[in-house]
C-alpha positions in Angstrom: -20.5 -18.6 -4.3 -17.4 -20.2 -5.9 -14.3 -19.4 -3.9 -12.8 -17.3 -6.8 -15.9 -14.9 -6.6 -15.5 -14.7 -2.7 -12.1 -13.8 -3.1 -13.0 -11.0 -5.8 -15.8 -9.5 -3.7 -13.8 -9.6 -0.4 -10.8 -7.9 -2.2 -12.9 -5.5 -3.9 -14.4 -4.3 -0.7 -11.1 -3.7 0.7 -10.9 -6.7 2.9 -8.5 -9.6 3.3 -10.1 -12.9 2.0 -12.2 -14.5 4.3 -10.4 -17.9 4.0 -7.2 -16.2 5.2 -8.6 -14.6 8.3 -11.2 -17.2 9.5 -9.2 -18.5 12.3 -7.0 -15.2 13.1 -6.8 -13.9 16.4 -7.6 -10.2 16.3 -6.6 -9.5 19.9 -4.3 -6.7 20.5 -1.6 -9.0 21.7 -2.0 -11.4 18.6 0.7 -13.6 17.6 0.4 -13.9 14.1 -0.1 -10.4 12.8 2.6 -10.6 10.0 0.5 -13.5 8.6 1.8 -16.8 6.9 3.9 -17.6 3.7 5.0 -20.7 1.8 7.7 -21.0 -0.7 10.2 -23.1 -2.4 7.8 -25.7 -3.7 9.2 -29.0 -4.8 7.1 -32.1 -5.8 7.1 -33.6 -2.3 8.0 -30.8 -0.2 7.8 -27.2 0.4 8.5 -24.5 3.2 5.9 -22.9 5.3 6.7 -19.7 7.0 5.3 -17.6 9.9 6.6 -15.2 12.7 5.5 -14.6 16.3 5.1 -11.3 17.4 4.0 -9.7 20.8 5.4 -8.3 23.8 7.4 -10.5 26.3 7.6 -13.6 24.2 9.6 -16.2 25.9 13.0 -16.8 24.4 11.8 -20.1 22.9 8.3 -20.9 21.8 6.8 -24.4 20.5 4.8 -23.6 17.4 2.6 -26.5 15.9 1.8 -26.5 12.2 -0.5 -28.8 10.3 -1.3 -29.1 6.6 -4.6 -30.3 5.1 -6.2 -31.4 1.9 -9.2 -29.2 2.3 -9.8 -25.7 3.8 -11.9 -27.2 6.7 -8.9 -29.4 7.8 -11.0 -32.3 7.8 -8.1 -34.3 5.9 -5.1 -33.3 7.8 -2.0 -35.2 5.9 0.9 -33.6 7.9 1.6 -32.2 11.4 4.7 -31.1 13.1 6.3 -28.5 15.5 9.0 -26.0 15.4 10.8 -23.9 18.1 10.6 -20.3 17.4 13.6 -18.5 18.8 14.3 -15.0 19.8 17.8 -15.0 18.1 15.9 -16.0 14.9 13.0 -13.1 15.5 10.8 -16.2 16.6 10.3 -16.9 12.8 9.2 -20.5 11.7 10.4 -22.4 8.8 8.5 -25.7 8.9 9.3 -28.2 5.9 6.8 -30.8 5.6 7.8 -33.7 3.4 6.2 -36.8 1.7 3.6 -34.4 0.2 1.6 -35.5 -3.2 3.1 -33.7 -6.3 1.3 -31.1 -8.1 -1.7 -30.6 -5.7 -3.1 -27.8 -3.4 -2.9 -27.8 0.3 -4.1 -25.6 3.2 -1.8 -24.9 6.2 -1.9 -23.1 9.7 0.2 -22.6 12.8 -0.8 -22.8 16.5 1.2 -21.4 19.5 0.5 -20.1 23.2 -3.3 -20.8 22.4 -3.6 -18.9 19.3 -4.0 -19.7 15.7 -2.7 -18.2 12.8 -4.6 -17.1 9.6 -4.9 -20.1 6.8 -2.7 -20.0 4.0 -3.0 -22.0 0.6 0.0 -23.6 -1.1 0.8 -26.3 -3.7 3.7 -28.4 -4.6 5.3 -28.8 -7.9 4.1 -31.3 -10.3 6.3 -34.5 -10.7 8.6 -34.5 -13.7 6.6 -37.7 -14.9 3.3 -35.4 -15.0 4.5 -34.1 -18.4 4.0 -30.5 -19.6 1.2 -28.9 -17.2 0.0 -25.6 -17.4 1.8 -23.1 -14.9 -0.2 -19.6 -14.1 2.3 -17.5 -12.3 3.0 -13.5 -11.7 6.5 -11.5 -11.3 6.7 -8.6 -8.9 9.3 -6.5 -7.5 10.2 -3.1 -5.9 7.4 -2.3 -3.2 8.6 0.7 -1.5 6.2 1.4 1.4 6.2 5.2 1.3 5.8 5.4 -2.4 2.4 4.0 -2.8 -0.5 1.6 -1.6 -0.5 -2.4 -2.5 -3.4 -2.5 -4.9 -1.5 -4.7 -7.1 -1.0 -7.2 -4.3 -4.9 -7.0 -3.9 -5.3 -8.2 -7.3 -2.6 -10.8 -7.4 -4.3 -12.5 -4.4 -7.3 -13.0 -6.4 -5.6 -14.5 -9.5 -5.7 -18.2 -8.6 -2.1 -18.2 -9.6 0.1 -21.5 -9.1 3.2 -19.5 -8.2 4.7 -16.1 -7.5 8.1 -15.0 -8.4 9.4 -12.0 -6.5 12.4 -10.4 -8.0 14.0 -8.1 -5.4 13.6 -5.1 -3.5 11.1 -6.4 -0.9 12.0 -3.7 1.4 13.7 -0.2 1.1 16.3 0.5 3.6 16.0 4.4 3.6 14.4 6.6 6.0 11.3 8.4 4.6 12.7 12.0 4.0 11.4 14.5 6.5 10.3 16.6 3.6 8.0 13.8 2.3 4.3 14.2 2.4 3.8 10.4 1.6 0.7 9.0 3.4 2.6 6.0 4.5 6.2 6.6 6.0 9.0 4.3 7.0 9.3 3.6 10.8 12.7 4.2 11.8 15.7 5.6 9.9 18.1 4.1 7.5 18.5 0.4 8.3 22.0 -0.6 9.3 21.4 -3.0 12.3 19.5 -6.4 12.7 16.8 -4.8 14.7 16.6 -2.2 12.0 16.0 -4.5 9.2 13.6 -6.7 11.4 11.4 -3.6 12.1 11.3 -2.7 8.4 10.2 -6.1 7.3 7.7 -6.3 10.2 6.2 -3.0 8.9 5.9 -4.1 5.3 4.4 -7.4 6.3 1.6 -5.8 8.2 0.1 -4.7 5.0 -3.1 -6.9 4.4 -2.8 -7.1 0.7 0.7 -8.5 0.9 -0.2 -10.8 3.5 -3.0 -12.3 1.3 -0.8 -12.5 -1.7 1.7 -14.6 0.5 -1.2 -16.7 1.8 -2.8 -17.4 -1.7 0.1 -19.4 -3.4 4.0 -20.4 -3.0 6.5 -17.9 -3.9 10.1 -18.3 -5.0 12.3 -15.1 -4.1 15.5 -13.4 -5.0 16.9 -10.1 -3.8 18.2 -7.1 -5.2 20.1 -4.2 -3.7 17.5 -2.5 -1.2 17.3 -5.5 1.0 20.7 -4.3 2.2 21.9 -0.9 0.6 21.1 0.8 -2.5 23.7 -0.3 -5.4 25.7 -2.5 -3.3 28.0 -4.8 -5.0 29.9 -7.6 -3.2 31.9 -6.3 -0.4 31.3 -2.8 -1.3 28.6 -0.2 -0.2 27.4 2.6 -2.3 29.1 4.9 0.5 32.4 3.3 0.4 32.0 2.2 4.0 34.9 0.1 5.4 34.6 -3.5 4.2 34.3 -5.0 7.6 31.6 -2.5 8.5 29.7 -3.1 5.5 29.9 -6.8 5.9 28.5 -6.7 9.4 25.5 -4.6 8.0 25.2 -7.3 5.0 25.1 -10.1 7.7 22.3 -8.2 9.5 20.4 -7.6 6.4 21.0 -11.4 5.2 19.6 -12.8 8.7 16.3 -10.5 8.6 15.8 -11.6 5.0 16.1 -15.1 5.9 13.8 -14.7 9.0 11.1 -13.0 7.1 10.7 -15.2 3.8 9.8 -18.9 3.3 13.4 -20.0 2.7 14.5 -23.6 4.1 16.6 -23.9 7.1 19.5 -24.9 4.8 19.3 -21.3 3.2 20.0 -19.7 6.9 22.9 -17.1 6.1 26.4 -17.7 7.3 27.5 -14.4 8.3 27.2 -12.0 5.2 26.6 -14.9 2.7 23.1 -16.4 1.8 22.8 -18.8 -1.1 20.0 -17.2 -3.2 20.5 -19.0 -6.6 18.6 -21.9 -7.3 16.6 -24.1 -9.8 13.3 -25.5 -9.5 11.4 -27.7 -12.0 7.8 -27.4 -12.8 7.1 -31.0 -14.0 8.0 -31.5 -17.4 7.0 -28.2 -18.5 9.6 -25.7 -17.4 12.9 -25.1 -15.4 12.7 -22.0 -13.2 16.3 -20.6 -12.4 16.8 -17.8 -10.0 20.1 -15.8 -9.9 21.8 -13.5 -7.4 23.3 -10.5 -8.8 24.5 -8.7 -5.7 26.7 -11.0 -3.6 29.6 -11.9 -6.2 29.6 -9.0 -8.7 32.6 -7.0 -9.5 31.9 -3.2 -8.5 30.2 -1.1 -11.1 32.5 0.5 -13.3 33.6 4.2 -13.6 31.6 5.4 -10.6 31.0 9.0 -9.6 33.9 10.6 -7.6 34.3 9.5 -4.1 31.4 6.8 -4.1 30.5 3.4 -5.3 27.5 2.3 -7.0 25.8 2.9 -10.3 26.7 5.8 -12.9 25.7 6.5 -16.4 28.6 7.0 -18.8 29.7 6.9 -22.4 31.3 3.8 -23.7 34.1 5.7 -25.1 34.8 7.2 -21.5 34.7 4.0 -19.7 36.8 1.3 -21.2 36.3 -0.9 -18.0 32.8 -1.7 -19.3 34.8 -3.9 -22.0 37.0 -5.8 -19.5 36.0 -9.5 -19.9 37.2 -10.3 -16.5 34.2 -8.4 -14.9 31.1 -10.3 -13.8 27.6 -9.7 -12.6 27.2 -13.0 -10.9 30.6 -14.0 -10.1 32.6 -16.8 -11.6 31.4 -19.7 -9.6 27.7 -18.6 -10.3 28.5 -18.3 -13.8 29.7 -22.0 -13.9 26.6 -23.1 -12.2 24.3 -21.3 -14.3 26.1 -23.2 -17.3 25.2 -26.5 -15.9 21.6 -25.2 -14.8 20.0 -24.7 -18.3 17.4 -27.5 -19.4 17.5 -29.1 -22.9 14.6 -31.6 -21.8 11.6 -29.3 -20.8 9.9 -27.2 -23.2 10.7 -23.9 -21.4 13.6 -22.3 -19.2 12.6 -19.3 -16.9 15.5 -17.2 -15.8 14.2 -15.1 -12.9 16.6 -12.3 -12.0 16.6 -8.8 -10.9 17.1 -6.2 -13.6 16.7 -5.5 -17.4 19.0 -7.6 -19.4 18.4 -6.3 -22.8 20.7 -3.5 -23.8 19.2 0.2 -23.2 21.3 3.0 -25.0 20.5 6.2 -23.7 22.4 8.2 -26.5 21.5 8.9 -30.0 23.7 6.5 -32.1 24.4 9.4 -34.3 26.3 11.0 -31.5 28.4 8.3 -30.2 28.8 4.5 -29.5 26.4 4.3 -26.5 25.7 5.7 -23.0 24.7 3.0 -20.5 23.7 2.7 -16.8 26.4 0.7 -14.9 24.4 -1.0 -12.3 22.6 -3.4 -14.8 23.6 -5.8 -17.2 24.7 -2.8 -19.5 27.3 -2.5 -16.9 28.7 -5.9 -17.5 28.1 -6.3 -21.3 30.5 -9.2 -21.9 29.2 -11.1 -19.0 25.8 -10.8 -20.6 27.0 -12.1 -23.9 28.8 -15.1 -22.2 25.3 -15.7 -20.4 23.5 -15.8 -23.7 26.3 -17.9 -25.6 26.6 -20.2 -22.7 22.5 -20.7 -22.8 22.7 -21.2 -26.4 25.7 -23.7 -26.1 23.6 -25.7 -23.4 20.6 -26.3 -25.8 18.3 -24.5 -23.3 14.8 -24.7 -24.9 12.5 -21.6 -25.2 14.5 -19.5 -22.6 12.7 -16.3 -21.1 14.3 -13.9 -19.0 12.3 -12.4 -16.3 13.3 -9.0 -14.3 12.2 -6.3 -12.2 14.3 -3.2 -10.4 13.9 -0.6 -13.0 10.3 0.3 -12.2 9.0 0.1 -15.7 7.2 -2.4 -17.8 9.8 -3.7 -20.7 9.2 -6.3 -23.2 12.4 -7.1 -25.2 14.5 -9.6 -27.7 17.8 -10.6 -26.2 20.7 -10.9 -28.6 24.5 -11.6 -28.0 25.5 -8.7 -30.3 23.4 -5.7 -30.2 25.8 -4.0 -32.7 24.7 -6.4 -35.4 21.2 -5.7 -36.7 21.2 -9.1 -38.2 22.1 -10.9 -34.9 19.6 -13.6 -34.2 17.1 -13.1 -31.3 18.1 -15.9 -28.6 15.5 -15.0 -26.0 12.6 -13.4 -24.9 12.5 -10.8 -21.8 9.8 -9.5 -19.7 10.8 -6.9 -17.2 7.9 -5.9 -14.9 7.4 -2.5 -13.4 7.3 -1.7 -9.5 4.4 -2.9 -7.0 4.7 0.8 -5.7 8.2 2.5 -6.1 8.3 5.6 -8.5 9.4 5.4 -12.1 11.0 7.8 -14.4 9.3 10.2 -16.7 7.6 8.4 -19.7 8.7 11.4 -21.8 12.3 10.5 -21.2 11.8 6.7 -22.2 9.8 7.5 -25.4 12.8 9.7 -26.2 15.3 6.7 -26.1 13.2 3.7 -27.3 13.7 4.5 -31.0 17.5 4.0 -30.4 16.6 0.5 -28.9 14.6 -1.2 -31.6 14.9 -4.7 -29.8 12.7 -3.1 -26.8 9.3 -3.6 -27.9 7.6 -1.7 -25.2 8.7 0.4 -22.5 6.3 2.1 -20.2 7.5 3.8 -16.8 4.5 5.9 -15.9 2.5 2.8 -14.4 3.0 0.7 -11.1 1.7 -2.8 -11.3 2.9 -6.4 -12.1 2.9 -8.9 -14.9 1.0 -12.4 -15.0 1.5 -15.3 -17.2 0.3 -18.4 -18.5 2.4 -21.2 -19.7 1.8 -24.2 -21.8 4.1 -26.4 -23.7 3.3 -24.5 -27.0 3.2 -20.8 -25.7 3.7 -18.3 -23.0 0.7 -15.6 -22.8 1.8 -12.4 -20.8 -0.4 -9.6 -19.7 1.1 -6.2 -18.4 -1.2 -5.1 -15.5 -1.3 -1.6 -14.2 -2.5 0.3 -11.2 -4.8 3.1 -11.9 -4.3 5.0 -8.8 -1.2 4.3 -6.9 -2.2 5.9 -3.6 -5.7 4.0 -3.3 -5.3 0.4 -1.9 -8.8 -0.3 -3.5 -7.7 0.9 -7.0 -8.6 -0.9 -10.0 -6.0 -2.4 -12.2 -6.1 -2.5 -16.1 -4.4 -4.1 -18.8 -1.6 -2.3 -20.5 -0.6 -4.8 -23.2 -0.7 -8.5 -23.9 2.2 -10.7 -25.6 2.8 -14.1 -26.7 5.7 -16.3 -27.0 5.5 -19.1 -29.3 7.6 -22.4 -28.5 10.5 -22.5 -31.0 10.2 -18.8 -32.0 12.1 -16.6 -29.7 10.8 -12.9 -29.3 7.5 -11.7 -28.0 4.8 -10.9 -30.2 1.8 -8.4 -29.3 -1.7 -9.7 -29.0 
């Protein structure tokens, strides 16, 4: 039976794919219970990840790894070893180099007499390869106690080249005592390094999430819940003393790095971690990831006695129009100006949230009502980004986002007040893997006030998958039928296409 059909059959039965589990040790003291992952794919290198678990591990454990051109490891092309240290939660970040561009590999780890599950990964194509096809998915917002991970089950079966995760990998909250959720967070509100490590370990024990990690390389960025809801720079939502919050940020950043396939060079320095980066997929696309948390100005016009977001009328919050306010910070804005690509057919901007304007007020009643945590809270920074993108000659820009627990497809303009303003880019903002969304009735009420938003659905969980060629980007919005069934089927909500040279998504 072809490999894809084997994957689909295993996943339909609620099992992890056989190729992922063939070499797993299922003993009670198994070391590799959090699975394996890969990421940061370049033409000749990438990152392999795992974390050892178990009682009474030594402070330092030698972990061997190997990569092969075949699933049976008959053609091993690279081997090495890393030291998994207790100070880094016994995580492993191996960085094999000298690989062949644009090809698939299989990898695994060995330590203390045990062998990990097998993962599959691939390198990015070389620039000289031209405009090859890219199949990828975007996902975000996978709150453990809001639903099962049926979306990850399907993603793992899709034969994708790449996964983009756009924030809220964990949620820092405790599950409310009143909650009747079938899955609950272990422990309370995350504040310490051990709190965050425990939360990541809980999430990573899900077999469907493990299967998705092991199926293809990931590129990740974070949003707020990896640290604290609505955090902004050095300010927490609850306005904790700055020194206290920076200690919490440092703990969260350390645990984030420990549990994701980031290179060693990305290891945090105290509270700071370099998240923004760019990746080239051959001659087809530049993928740019942004960080909209570490360097932003605090949200404008917060609620009394707290930080974080608010929903305000534009006329009551003049700070929204302060040109000095930035969502990315000045240094990252300057970096992004240089990162746009005018040679490759496509620019994919992977960031955290909805970029298109969302007006929550009837235009007949006032100039606009906006949510301050997203790009609407930094409208002049958004305008700068789009005008810089245009000035750089970025070809066929497409913005990808998450955060808002709804599927959105939108047109991006520098001036939403001008109905004749040109469309500068297309936007696809994906719904959550599991986190709850707002009532669809509320969204239906405001969509007519936002004609540049071509679709808005907050009532379904899921992800978006894409196929990119030099001529077009095809997008499919996928939705889980039953959020509390990990075997739930998924269905297609809509399909769109963006033609090269014509910004704006068209329904198929």
